[in-house]
Backbone as CSV, one residue per row, in Angstrom:
resi,resn,N_x,N_y,N_z,CA_x,CA_y,CA_z,C_x,C_y,C_z
1,MET,-25.473,-18.101,-52.674,-24.733,-19.289,-52.086,-25.437,-19.765,-51.246
2,ASP,-25.495,-21.335,-51.097,-25.762,-22.011,-49.888,-25.384,-21.601,-48.537
3,MET,-26.407,-21.266,-47.627,-25.591,-20.910,-46.144,-25.037,-21.575,-45.564
4,LYS,-24.906,-23.009,-45.752,-23.770,-23.632,-45.040,-22.535,-23.558,-45.582
5,TRP,-22.219,-23.347,-47.204,-21.154,-22.835,-47.584,-20.460,-21.362,-47.068
6,ILE,-21.272,-20.799,-46.880,-21.489,-19.120,-46.326,-20.594,-19.393,-44.349
7,LEU,-21.278,-20.357,-44.171,-20.972,-20.156,-42.982,-19.546,-20.920,-42.798
8,ILE,-19.313,-22.241,-43.764,-18.002,-22.786,-43.711,-16.869,-21.360,-43.631
9,PHE,-17.134,-20.858,-44.820,-16.040,-19.741,-45.110,-15.854,-18.807,-44.072
10,LEU,-17.086,-18.434,-43.386,-17.262,-17.327,-42.018,-16.381,-17.861,-40.813
11,VAL,-16.623,-19.183,-40.629,-16.537,-19.636,-39.129,-14.725,-19.471,-38.790
12,PRO,-13.791,-19.752,-39.824,-12.412,-20.021,-39.612,-12.277,-18.210,-39.752
13,PHE,-12.664,-17.183,-40.103,-12.659,-15.678,-40.437,-12.746,-15.240,-38.598
14,PHE,-13.778,-15.699,-38.090,-14.595,-15.365,-36.590,-13.111,-15.700,-35.813
15,LEU,-13.366,-17.339,-36.106,-12.250,-17.903,-34.995,-10.863,-17.354,-34.891
16,PHE,-10.363,-16.721,-35.936,-9.024,-16.113,-36.035,-9.313,-14.540,-35.609
17,ALA,-10.311,-14.267,-35.466,-10.693,-12.723,-34.905,-10.721,-12.684,-33.601
18,LYS,-10.440,-14.316,-33.040,-10.979,-13.990,-31.589,-9.657,-13.000,-30.801
19,PRO,-9.960,-12.291,-29.661,-9.250,-11.423,-29.186,-7.743,-12.410,-28.742
20,GLN,-7.807,-13.543,-28.299,-6.550,-14.289,-27.751,-5.716,-14.388,-29.079
21,GLU,-6.137,-14.524,-30.255,-5.570,-15.053,-31.383,-4.671,-13.375,-31.711
22,ASP,-5.677,-12.403,-31.674,-4.853,-11.102,-31.877,-4.013,-10.721,-31.062
23,LEU,-3.937,-11.265,-29.838,-2.899,-11.084,-28.557,-1.812,-12.105,-29.038
24,TYR,-2.062,-13.334,-29.446,-0.845,-13.888,-30.116,-0.167,-13.480,-31.225
25,ARG,-0.856,-12.657,-32.334,-0.080,-11.846,-33.423,0.865,-11.099,-32.795
26,LEU,0.552,-10.290,-31.403,0.989,-9.217,-31.308,2.614,-10.083,-31.057
27,PHE,2.241,-10.937,-30.493,3.652,-11.703,-29.900,4.340,-12.831,-30.942
28,ASP,4.272,-12.966,-31.968,4.481,-13.639,-33.277,3.941,-15.025,-33.025
29,ILE,3.194,-15.221,-32.367,3.061,-16.626,-31.861,1.909,-16.988,-33.124
30,PRO,2.313,-18.076,-33.904,1.637,-18.249,-35.184,0.085,-18.801,-34.583
31,ALA,-1.116,-18.627,-35.635,-2.138,-18.991,-34.938,-2.389,-20.350,-35.375
32,SER,-1.543,-20.907,-36.421,-1.471,-22.451,-36.658,-0.840,-23.776,-35.381
33,SER,-0.207,-22.886,-34.734,0.322,-23.567,-33.751,-0.475,-24.477,-32.856
34,SER,0.077,-25.455,-32.526,-0.526,-26.453,-31.626,-0.953,-25.768,-30.186
35,GLN,-1.812,-25.982,-29.714,-2.355,-25.648,-27.905,-1.241,-25.765,-27.021
36,GLU,-0.329,-26.840,-27.158,0.631,-27.186,-26.702,1.654,-26.193,-26.846
37,GLU,2.088,-26.289,-28.167,3.220,-25.105,-28.630,2.943,-23.775,-27.998
38,ILE,1.376,-23.445,-28.006,0.985,-21.952,-27.796,1.247,-21.896,-26.458
39,LEU,0.604,-22.679,-25.342,1.281,-22.668,-24.099,2.400,-22.910,-23.676
40,GLN,3.548,-23.544,-24.000,4.605,-23.212,-23.772,5.323,-21.997,-24.338
41,THR,4.488,-21.549,-25.072,5.524,-20.131,-25.678,4.798,-19.083,-24.755
42,ILE,3.777,-19.003,-24.646,3.029,-18.206,-23.561,4.181,-18.392,-22.130
43,GLN,4.350,-19.366,-21.847,4.805,-19.486,-20.275,5.985,-18.864,-20.126
44,ARG,6.940,-19.321,-21.641,8.102,-18.728,-21.687,8.181,-17.151,-21.803
45,LEU,7.233,-16.708,-22.677,7.318,-15.224,-22.913,6.502,-14.175,-21.482
46,TRP,5.695,-15.011,-20.967,4.876,-14.244,-20.042,4.952,-14.293,-18.525
47,MET,5.357,-15.613,-18.219,5.254,-16.068,-17.211,6.431,-15.741,-16.324
48,GLN,6.541,-15.332,-15.203,7.725,-14.961,-14.070,7.888,-15.808,-12.767
49,GLN,7.933,-16.793,-13.274,7.846,-17.783,-12.116,8.731,-17.842,-11.503
50,GLY,8.533,-18.314,-10.117,9.168,-17.514,-9.031,9.753,-16.394,-8.311
51,LYS,8.885,-15.560,-8.869,8.633,-14.099,-8.569,7.272,-13.814,-7.899
52,GLU,7.347,-13.179,-6.765,6.209,-12.354,-6.535,5.327,-11.376,-7.512
53,ARG,3.973,-10.961,-7.649,3.920,-10.041,-8.387,4.189,-8.890,-8.231
54,TRP,4.513,-8.483,-6.807,5.518,-6.820,-6.660,6.750,-7.078,-7.006
55,GLN,7.392,-8.070,-7.499,8.478,-8.200,-8.030,9.082,-8.384,-9.403
56,PHE,7.912,-8.112,-10.285,7.801,-8.825,-11.859,8.584,-7.463,-11.985
57,GLU,9.575,-7.891,-13.291,9.970,-7.292,-14.318,8.968,-6.311,-14.806
58,THR,9.160,-5.173,-15.311,8.292,-4.255,-15.925,8.638,-4.248,-17.782
59,LYS,7.608,-5.265,-18.354,7.775,-5.375,-19.675,6.493,-5.177,-20.277
60,PHE,6.804,-5.042,-21.961,5.555,-5.210,-22.918,4.956,-3.401,-22.549
61,GLU,5.314,-2.655,-21.864,4.491,-1.650,-21.887,4.534,-0.759,-23.021
62,GLU,5.518,-0.808,-23.763,5.282,-0.156,-25.278,4.116,-0.927,-25.978
63,LEU,3.413,-2.117,-25.693,2.322,-2.604,-26.223,0.811,-2.259,-25.661
64,ARG,0.882,-1.655,-24.380,-0.312,-1.309,-23.183,-1.534,-0.793,-24.383
65,SER,-1.172,-0.213,-25.506,-2.718,0.598,-25.980,-2.988,-0.529,-27.215
66,LYS,-2.597,-1.618,-27.367,-2.904,-3.049,-28.493,-3.483,-3.951,-27.377
67,VAL,-2.674,-4.382,-26.069,-3.111,-5.171,-25.657,-4.317,-5.018,-24.733
68,TRP,-4.262,-3.631,-24.016,-5.494,-3.540,-22.920,-6.906,-3.845,-23.616
69,PRO,-7.321,-3.409,-24.654,-8.486,-3.715,-25.147,-8.478,-5.138,-25.566
70,LEU,-7.830,-6.021,-25.869,-7.657,-7.280,-26.260,-8.237,-8.205,-24.806
71,LEU,-7.726,-7.538,-23.691,-7.504,-8.270,-22.385,-8.950,-7.884,-22.041
72,GLN,-9.390,-6.542,-22.251,-10.780,-6.656,-21.681,-11.960,-7.187,-22.377
73,GLU,-11.754,-7.637,-24.007,-13.092,-8.443,-24.527,-12.584,-9.864,-24.052
74,MET,-11.595,-10.212,-23.161,-11.371,-11.662,-22.800,-11.810,-11.434,-20.967
75,GLY,-12.540,-10.501,-20.649,-12.958,-10.594,-19.364,-12.315,-10.159,-18.201
76,MET,-10.892,-9.605,-18.321,-9.964,-9.656,-17.348,-9.815,-8.070,-16.868
77,ILE,-10.603,-7.130,-17.282,-10.984,-5.717,-16.816,-11.734,-5.731,-16.311
78,ASP,-13.042,-5.983,-16.414,-14.409,-5.331,-15.718,-14.924,-6.573,-14.994
79,GLU,-15.842,-5.570,-13.776,-16.669,-6.641,-13.009,-17.068,-7.775,-13.675
80,ILE,-17.006,-8.943,-12.824,-17.850,-9.798,-12.873,-18.972,-10.076,-11.779
81,LYS,-20.066,-10.116,-12.078,-20.963,-9.790,-10.933,-21.659,-11.787,-10.364
82,PRO,-22.205,-11.748,-9.563,-22.759,-13.067,-9.243,-24.238,-12.916,-9.944
83,SER,-24.266,-14.755,-10.230,-25.425,-14.722,-11.004,-26.449,-15.396,-10.170
84,LYS,-26.568,-15.399,-9.267,-27.163,-15.718,-8.113,-28.008,-14.723,-6.906
85,THR,-28.957,-14.786,-6.098,-28.713,-14.045,-4.767,-28.344,-14.330,-3.568
86,HIS,-28.206,-16.504,-4.030,-27.891,-16.981,-2.396,-27.023,-17.851,-2.674
87,TYR,-26.263,-18.191,-1.829,-25.058,-19.391,-2.239,-24.929,-20.372,-0.879
88,GLU,-24.859,-21.679,-1.020,-24.836,-22.060,0.318,-23.322,-21.923,0.986
89,THR,-22.150,-21.766,-0.027,-20.839,-21.501,0.857,-20.247,-20.249,-0.226
90,VAL,-19.519,-19.486,0.297,-19.083,-18.199,-0.221,-17.278,-18.623,-0.136
91,LEU,-16.736,-18.117,-0.937,-15.073,-18.236,-0.678,-14.499,-16.721,-0.902
92,VAL,-13.739,-16.691,0.373,-13.098,-15.302,0.003,-11.182,-15.582,-0.450
93,LEU,-10.815,-15.485,-1.307,-9.483,-15.829,-1.935,-8.578,-14.770,-1.084
94,GLY,-7.556,-15.518,-0.473,-6.536,-14.427,0.308,-5.477,-13.921,-0.767
95,ALA,-4.717,-12.603,-0.263,-4.226,-11.936,-1.265,-3.839,-10.874,-0.158
96,LEU,-2.794,-9.601,-0.935,-2.194,-8.669,-0.014,-3.673,-7.922,0.740
97,LEU,-3.214,-7.236,1.385,-4.368,-6.501,2.446,-5.195,-5.448,1.617
98,SER,-4.673,-4.771,0.692,-5.818,-4.201,-0.158,-6.488,-4.793,-1.075
99,ARG,-6.346,-5.909,-1.286,-7.241,-7.088,-1.979,-8.351,-7.732,-1.370
100,VAL,-7.485,-8.112,-0.211,-8.456,-8.678,0.522,-9.611,-7.826,0.990
101,GLN,-9.243,-6.333,1.371,-10.028,-5.607,1.846,-11.220,-5.212,0.514
102,ASP,-10.981,-5.299,-0.624,-11.464,-5.007,-1.949,-12.282,-6.036,-1.803
103,ARG,-12.272,-7.456,-1.938,-12.834,-8.442,-2.126,-14.178,-8.399,-1.114
104,VAL,-13.771,-8.143,0.264,-14.779,-8.152,1.570,-15.638,-7.410,1.378
105,ASP,-14.820,-5.999,0.569,-16.063,-4.772,0.619,-17.368,-5.037,-0.688
106,TYR,-16.262,-5.905,-1.632,-17.168,-6.207,-2.752,-18.240,-7.003,-1.966
107,LEU,-18.083,-8.242,-1.789,-19.324,-9.170,-0.929,-19.890,-8.257,-0.159
108,VAL,-19.753,-7.394,0.623,-20.655,-7.096,1.425,-21.521,-6.107,0.583
109,SER,-20.998,-5.807,-0.536,-21.669,-4.558,-1.574,-22.993,-5.701,-2.515
110,CYS,-22.358,-6.817,-2.952,-23.297,-7.491,-3.852,-24.487,-8.132,-3.686
111,GLY,-24.931,-7.376,-2.577,-26.189,-7.962,-1.867,-26.540,-9.408,-2.131
112,ILE,-25.826,-10.623,-2.229,-26.042,-11.728,-1.585,-26.308,-12.246,-0.294
113,SER,-26.757,-13.210,-0.267,-26.773,-13.999,1.278,-25.971,-15.172,1.077
114,PHE,-25.670,-15.967,1.969,-24.972,-16.948,1.851,-25.035,-17.875,3.424
115,ASP,-24.662,-19.357,3.418,-24.961,-19.882,4.592,-23.480,-20.149,5.267
116,GLN,-22.612,-20.071,4.801,-21.257,-20.283,5.095,-20.202,-19.173,4.513
117,LEU,-18.973,-18.596,5.282,-18.164,-18.043,4.385,-16.805,-18.692,5.010
118,VAL,-16.185,-18.890,3.842,-14.716,-19.393,4.046,-13.870,-18.557,3.379
119,PHE,-12.672,-18.278,3.994,-11.659,-17.663,4.033,-10.084,-18.252,3.566
120,LEU,-9.442,-18.468,2.339,-8.422,-19.296,1.995,-7.049,-18.070,2.364
121,SER,-6.545,-18.589,3.070,-5.438,-17.557,3.192,-4.067,-18.367,3.834
122,GLY,-2.455,-17.790,3.783,-1.869,-18.626,4.364,-0.753,-17.613,5.305
123,GLU,0.275,-18.420,5.794,0.934,-17.871,6.497,2.371,-16.844,6.291
124,ARG,2.149,-16.262,5.288,2.815,-15.508,4.409,2.939,-13.888,5.327
125,PRO,4.431,-13.642,5.596,4.999,-12.777,6.263,4.224,-11.291,5.329
126,LEU,3.972,-10.444,6.404,3.309,-9.178,5.345,4.471,-8.232,5.185
127,LEU,3.914,-7.902,4.164,4.741,-6.668,3.455,4.908,-5.611,4.462
128,ASP,6.160,-4.914,4.508,6.331,-3.380,4.783,5.260,-2.719,4.847
129,SER,4.801,-2.409,3.371,3.355,-1.522,3.151,2.062,-2.041,4.175
130,GLU,2.009,-3.303,4.183,0.869,-3.949,5.186,1.165,-3.684,6.570
131,LYS,2.687,-3.800,6.988,2.646,-3.736,8.425,2.507,-2.095,8.623
132,GLU,2.721,-1.140,8.019,2.372,-0.062,8.046,0.746,0.413,8.426
133,LYS,0.295,-0.078,7.833,-0.932,-0.107,8.310,-1.723,-0.896,9.437
134,LEU,-0.855,-2.185,9.339,-1.553,-3.059,10.877,0.054,-3.427,11.214
135,PRO,0.439,-2.601,12.206,1.480,-3.050,12.773,2.032,-4.141,13.907
136,HIS,0.297,-4.400,14.393,0.335,-5.299,15.388,0.306,-6.554,14.791
137,LEU,0.055,-6.571,13.615,0.006,-7.862,12.934,1.292,-8.660,12.378
138,ARG,1.375,-9.898,11.685,2.727,-10.384,11.294,2.539,-11.264,9.811
139,ILE,1.428,-11.898,9.750,1.303,-12.717,8.689,-0.631,-12.538,8.173
140,GLU,-0.452,-13.115,6.999,-1.485,-12.807,6.102,-2.663,-13.169,6.723
141,SER,-2.829,-14.722,7.186,-3.581,-15.104,7.981,-4.505,-14.278,9.173
142,GLU,-3.440,-13.687,9.809,-3.827,-12.736,11.059,-4.524,-11.385,10.415
143,MET,-3.726,-11.272,9.151,-4.579,-9.782,8.586,-6.006,-10.299,7.993
144,VAL,-6.124,-11.381,7.613,-7.573,-11.737,6.804,-8.471,-11.904,7.972
145,ARG,-8.263,-12.261,9.239,-9.287,-12.256,10.311,-9.452,-10.842,10.781
146,TRP,-8.410,-9.852,10.852,-8.541,-8.601,10.871,-9.510,-7.947,10.162
147,VAL,-9.572,-8.352,9.156,-10.574,-7.762,7.719,-11.785,-8.048,8.353
148,TYR,-11.919,-9.368,8.305,-13.180,-10.186,8.426,-13.845,-9.524,9.939
149,GLU,-13.243,-9.248,10.928,-13.739,-8.868,12.201,-13.879,-7.317,11.967
150,HIS,-13.543,-6.766,11.217,-13.545,-5.391,10.795,-14.425,-4.720,9.821
151,SER,-15.135,-5.907,9.505,-15.858,-5.635,8.062,-17.514,-5.687,8.625
152,ASP,-18.413,-5.028,7.693,-19.747,-5.133,7.763,-20.449,-6.677,7.450
153,LEU,-19.907,-7.681,7.078,-19.839,-9.179,6.804,-20.968,-9.279,7.810
154,PRO,-21.815,-10.338,7.577,-22.866,-10.661,8.824,-21.804,-11.641,9.612
155,LYS,-21.949,-11.532,11.269,-21.342,-12.096,11.939,-21.859,-13.450,12.640
156,ASP,-23.413,-13.617,11.970,-24.075,-14.704,12.503,-24.003,-15.601,11.624
157,VAL,-23.270,-15.854,10.749,-22.993,-16.910,9.405,-21.605,-17.635,9.641
158,SER,-21.534,-18.759,9.705,-20.977,-19.517,9.792,-19.349,-19.206,9.340
159,VAL,-18.696,-19.256,9.798,-17.171,-18.597,9.215,-15.973,-19.678,9.583
160,LEU,-15.279,-19.813,8.420,-14.267,-20.864,8.198,-12.933,-20.225,8.087
161,PHE,-11.927,-20.355,8.830,-10.031,-19.796,8.441,-9.591,-21.083,7.817
162,ILE,-9.318,-21.146,6.633,-8.117,-22.080,6.003,-6.950,-21.163,6.142
163,GLU,-5.993,-21.450,6.808,-4.607,-21.072,7.205,-3.327,-21.953,6.813
164,VAL,-3.120,-21.922,5.762,-1.800,-22.773,5.119,-0.423,-22.430,5.500
165,PRO,0.210,-23.220,6.248,1.445,-22.862,6.623,2.622,-22.770,5.113
166,MET,3.655,-21.715,5.424,4.737,-21.446,4.256,5.255,-22.853,3.794
167,LYS,5.650,-22.939,2.401,6.369,-24.313,1.704,7.548,-24.052,1.798
168,GLY,7.940,-24.298,2.990,9.879,-23.612,2.820,9.939,-22.138,2.954
169,GLU,10.636,-21.568,1.489,10.553,-20.231,1.460,9.410,-19.430,0.804
170,ARG,8.495,-20.575,-0.035,7.547,-20.283,-0.522,6.307,-19.954,-0.210
171,ARG,5.718,-18.607,-0.056,4.152,-18.491,0.256,2.908,-19.768,-0.239
172,PRO,2.388,-19.626,0.670,0.779,-20.658,-0.078,-0.039,-19.773,-0.914
173,ASN,0.180,-20.831,-2.135,-0.965,-19.711,-3.283,-2.040,-20.380,-3.226
174,THR,-2.661,-20.171,-4.403,-4.317,-20.188,-4.380,-4.587,-21.848,-4.372
175,LEU,-3.636,-22.736,-5.205,-3.727,-23.868,-5.293,-3.595,-24.847,-3.964
176,ASP,-2.629,-24.084,-3.034,-2.198,-24.577,-1.877,-3.717,-24.235,-0.825
177,THR,-4.011,-23.313,-0.849,-5.346,-22.928,-0.121,-6.336,-23.543,-0.137
178,ILE,-6.583,-24.097,-1.725,-7.834,-24.690,-1.869,-7.960,-26.225,-1.709
179,ASN,-6.296,-27.043,-1.979,-6.188,-27.892,-1.344,-6.256,-28.355,0.381
180,ALA,-5.937,-27.454,0.973,-6.526,-27.075,2.044,-7.803,-27.184,2.531
181,TRP,-8.295,-26.344,2.140,-10.038,-26.466,2.357,-10.556,-27.820,1.736
182,LEU,-10.415,-28.417,0.843,-10.539,-29.879,0.356,-10.592,-30.824,1.420
183,LYS,-9.543,-30.677,2.176,-9.369,-31.944,3.196,-10.366,-31.848,4.279
184,THR,-11.181,-30.473,4.343,-12.344,-30.503,5.041,-13.685,-31.222,4.582
185,ASP,-13.517,-31.448,3.536,-14.681,-32.151,2.663,-15.456,-31.382,2.312
186,PRO,-15.388,-30.557,1.823,-16.729,-29.700,1.378,-17.527,-30.191,0.533
187,HIS,-18.763,-29.926,0.553,-19.568,-30.600,-0.600,-20.874,-29.503,-0.953
188,PRO,-20.752,-28.142,-1.230,-21.523,-27.154,-0.997,-22.698,-27.322,-2.404
189,ALA,-23.528,-27.518,-2.398,-24.621,-27.245,-3.442,-24.812,-26.152,-4.420
190,THR,-24.069,-25.125,-3.787,-23.681,-23.927,-4.668,-22.592,-22.890,-4.110
191,CYS,-21.703,-22.457,-4.584,-20.320,-22.116,-4.156,-19.890,-20.920,-5.014
192,LEU,-19.685,-19.937,-4.419,-19.135,-18.669,-4.904,-18.035,-17.990,-4.520
193,ALA,-16.766,-17.745,-5.545,-15.536,-17.161,-4.885,-15.664,-16.155,-5.273
194,ILE,-15.010,-14.973,-4.335,-14.655,-13.856,-4.508,-13.299,-13.395,-4.808
195,SER,-12.963,-12.930,-6.028,-11.530,-12.396,-6.190,-11.621,-10.927,-6.730
196,ASN,-10.938,-10.577,-7.793,-11.016,-9.240,-7.960,-10.276,-9.267,-9.530
197,GLN,-10.277,-8.721,-10.239,-9.781,-7.753,-11.573,-8.174,-7.720,-11.148
198,PRO,-7.272,-8.065,-12.349,-7.214,-9.358,-13.274,-7.251,-10.742,-12.974
199,TYR,-7.633,-11.446,-11.724,-7.197,-12.560,-11.691,-8.657,-13.394,-11.448
200,VAL,-9.881,-12.907,-11.756,-11.041,-13.798,-11.509,-11.175,-14.946,-12.411
201,HIS,-10.709,-15.202,-13.776,-10.635,-15.970,-14.499,-9.623,-17.158,-14.058
202,TYR,-8.379,-16.278,-13.599,-7.138,-17.138,-13.309,-7.723,-18.205,-12.079
203,GLN,-8.382,-17.436,-11.242,-8.743,-18.135,-10.035,-9.678,-19.073,-10.043
204,GLY,-10.926,-18.528,-11.174,-11.549,-19.248,-11.628,-11.146,-20.856,-12.273
205,ALA,-10.342,-20.767,-13.107,-9.649,-21.755,-13.916,-8.826,-22.700,-12.442
206,VAL,-7.983,-22.048,-11.654,-7.888,-23.074,-10.512,-8.749,-23.852,-9.925
207,LEU,-10.233,-23.087,-9.371,-11.042,-23.664,-9.169,-11.488,-24.897,-9.550
208,ASP,-11.415,-24.565,-10.928,-12.269,-25.813,-11.869,-11.357,-26.539,-12.273
209,ARG,-10.340,-26.729,-11.795,-9.280,-27.531,-12.106,-9.026,-28.645,-10.760
210,LEU,-9.639,-28.025,-9.665,-8.842,-28.740,-8.458,-10.632,-29.030,-7.679
211,LEU,-11.548,-28.456,-8.033,-12.733,-28.981,-6.946,-13.582,-30.056,-7.594
212,PRO,-14.275,-30.864,-6.824,-15.022,-31.825,-7.476,-16.520,-31.220,-7.608
213,PHE,-16.458,-30.199,-7.552,-18.019,-29.308,-7.558,-17.959,-28.049,-8.611
214,SER,-18.771,-27.640,-8.742,-18.854,-26.428,-9.473,-18.513,-24.949,-8.712
215,ALA,-17.962,-24.063,-9.274,-17.943,-22.697,-8.370,-17.740,-21.460,-9.155
216,GLU,-18.573,-20.585,-8.943,-18.507,-19.270,-9.673,-17.724,-18.487,-9.093
217,THR,-16.807,-17.756,-10.026,-16.061,-16.934,-9.384,-16.153,-15.602,-9.714
218,VAL,-16.391,-14.597,-9.099,-16.721,-13.184,-9.512,-15.572,-12.008,-8.973
219,GLY,-15.793,-11.140,-9.388,-15.014,-9.890,-8.430,-15.035,-8.499,-9.177
220,ASN,-14.452,-7.499,-8.447,-14.631,-6.060,-9.157,-13.888,-5.828,-10.038
221,SER,-13.904,-5.167,-10.858,-13.386,-4.470,-11.936,-11.993,-4.146,-11.455
222,VAL,-10.885,-4.093,-12.230,-9.482,-3.606,-12.223,-9.312,-2.355,-11.333
223,LYS,-8.265,-2.500,-10.570,-7.657,-0.982,-9.652,-6.526,-0.558,-10.024
224,GLY,-6.613,0.949,-10.186,-5.158,1.447,-10.502,-4.672,0.943,-11.966
225,THR,-3.771,1.038,-11.935,-2.782,0.282,-13.685,-2.087,-0.629,-13.377
226,PRO,-2.355,-1.946,-13.217,-1.357,-3.033,-13.322,-0.842,-3.110,-14.456
227,THR,0.781,-3.442,-14.347,1.407,-3.483,-15.601,0.831,-4.521,-16.635
228,VAL,1.419,-4.243,-17.513,1.086,-5.493,-18.746,1.554,-6.403,-18.464
229,ALA,2.716,-6.758,-17.908,3.414,-7.817,-17.603,2.871,-8.434,-16.341
230,LEU,1.992,-7.862,-15.171,1.397,-8.525,-14.786,0.246,-9.194,-15.111
231,MET,-0.396,-8.421,-16.151,-1.530,-8.948,-16.853,-1.406,-10.342,-17.641
232,LEU,-0.095,-10.342,-18.509,-0.084,-11.475,-19.283,0.376,-12.541,-18.253
233,ASP,1.360,-12.225,-17.397,1.831,-13.490,-16.236,0.384,-14.153,-16.001
234,THR,-0.915,-13.314,-15.558,-2.191,-13.954,-14.995,-2.774,-14.419,-16.383
235,LEU,-2.789,-14.116,-17.471,-3.366,-15.065,-18.173,-2.631,-16.257,-18.932
236,ALA,-1.388,-16.040,-18.467,-0.610,-17.324,-18.990,-0.662,-18.532,-17.983
237,ARG,-0.954,-17.884,-16.756,-1.266,-19.070,-15.686,-2.872,-19.343,-15.631
238,GLU,-3.707,-18.602,-16.252,-5.184,-18.940,-16.248,-5.067,-20.296,-17.384
239,MET,-4.238,-20.192,-18.488,-4.075,-21.097,-19.652,-3.514,-21.932,-19.093
240,THR,-2.406,-22.217,-18.197,-1.868,-23.340,-17.662,-2.943,-24.087,-16.675
241,TYR,-3.662,-23.609,-16.159,-4.583,-24.297,-15.323,-5.535,-24.707,-15.864
242,LYS,-6.120,-24.385,-17.262,-6.888,-24.976,-18.025,-6.327,-26.464,-18.789
243,TYR,-5.255,-25.793,-19.377,-5.045,-26.744,-20.424,-3.564,-27.611,-20.222
244,GLY,-2.805,-27.304,-19.094,-1.806,-27.764,-19.259,-1.230,-28.553,-17.671
245,ASP,-0.139,-28.917,-17.717,0.847,-29.667,-16.454,0.851,-28.714,-15.428
246,ILE,0.217,-28.536,-14.008,0.193,-27.526,-12.931,0.927,-28.531,-11.959
247,GLU,1.783,-29.528,-11.863,2.342,-30.069,-10.818,3.600,-29.178,-10.595
248,TRP,4.240,-28.560,-11.660,5.612,-27.775,-11.409,5.282,-26.490,-10.655
249,LEU,3.983,-25.948,-10.634,3.261,-25.081,-10.330,3.239,-24.706,-8.444
250,GLN,3.373,-26.099,-8.054,3.423,-26.481,-6.713,4.358,-26.370,-5.962
251,MET,5.412,-26.232,-6.988,6.883,-26.307,-6.246,7.357,-25.333,-5.712
């Protein structure tokens, strides 16, 4: 048989075998659905909008053994390393204390150099678990400064702290902090963002959607045992930033 026809027959098979489509099949999402229909379905099934991650319902745990290998194939589990040894600007994305410490430690350990360091954070009140470790601090932006000051990061490099106020009762999210940074008119030739798994591709999608220049997003492998519900919510948010309407995520 002509090679062209072999490829014509095989390509649909390989497309269907993608881990995303195997994941959709587990949730009875037809592979023939349009991108818009798939996005609406996974938002309805997986996203827990209006809740913090530590408030999520524990759902889908019975599917862990089937879901986890697919998420690993999709790059949500293992470390993603920087591709360069030097960057003009490095972003450290805000989070809970343990994740900020993990991100800073990862930046220290990955052996790159940079000209400017930018911390993106907000005035989120610290959780009780964070206050137990840092009882003299009140909000995330104070915690981020504390982590930086007590880290092994170089202190002779220019550093900028982006600190976004609360949005009423809602804490500032990745989108809010990036938009605040953009108001400073950055234009780095090379930019690296430090996250951690399972958030690397999600936060990379936010950066890709918002930044007028390219940024590479990296981070350490998954720590602990995040719930399947958290992983799927993160994936749904990544796909929303890649393909969907994001205005409602700012509310």
